[in-house]
C-alpha positions as CSV (number, residue, x, y, z in Angstrom):
1,M,-1.8,0.9,8.3
2,G,0.7,3.8,8.3
3,A,3.5,1.3,7.1
4,K,6.6,3.1,6.1
5,P,7.9,2.7,2.5
6,E,11.0,0.8,2.2
7,A,14.3,2.7,1.6
8,G,14.5,4.2,-1.9
9,H,10.8,4.1,-2.6
10,E,10.7,8.0,-2.5
11,T,13.2,8.2,-5.2
12,G,12.2,5.3,-7.4
13,N,15.6,3.6,-6.6
14,T,15.8,0.3,-5.0
15,E,18.8,-1.3,-3.2
16,R,20.2,-4.5,-4.6
17,K,21.4,-7.2,-2.2
18,D,25.1,-6.4,-3.2
19,G,24.6,-2.8,-1.8
20,G,24.3,-1.2,-5.1
21,M,21.2,0.7,-6.3
22,D,18.9,-0.1,-9.2
23,E,16.7,2.3,-11.0
24,A,13.0,1.5,-10.8
25,P,11.1,1.2,-14.0
26,P,9.2,4.4,-15.1
27,W,5.8,2.7,-14.2
28,A,6.7,2.0,-10.6
29,A,6.2,5.4,-9.1
30,P,2.8,5.9,-10.7
31,L,1.6,2.4,-9.7
32,R,2.9,3.0,-6.2
33,D,1.1,6.4,-5.9
34,M,-2.3,4.9,-7.1
35,Y,-1.8,1.9,-4.6
36,Q,-1.2,4.6,-1.8
37,Q,-4.5,6.5,-2.8
38,V,-6.6,3.3,-2.7
39,V,-5.1,2.2,0.7
40,E,-5.9,5.7,2.1
41,E,-9.7,5.7,0.9
42,P,-12.1,5.1,3.8
43,L,-14.0,1.8,3.9
44,P,-17.4,2.3,2.4
45,D,-20.3,2.3,5.2
46,F,-22.0,-0.6,3.6
47,L,-18.8,-2.8,3.9
48,S,-18.2,-1.7,7.3
49,D,-21.8,-2.6,8.4
50,L,-21.4,-6.1,6.7
51,L,-18.2,-6.7,8.7
52,S,-19.8,-5.7,11.9
53,R,-22.8,-8.1,11.1
54,L,-20.4,-11.1,10.3
55,D,-18.4,-10.3,13.6
56,R,-21.6,-10.4,15.5
57,D,-22.9,-13.5,13.9
58,A,-19.6,-15.3,14.6
59,E,-19.8,-14.7,18.4
């Protein structure tokens, strides 16, 4: 939660092992944005309830 993006992710550039920069493919930024939206979605109540019941049953 709240993980910082690696260097270059804001611009779409990625650093190579030799210190140079590679341009990210054009689909990378929209995919990263979509992933971030999913990560930020709240957990549905029914799933939260299920996890709570499973935790209680495990004790």
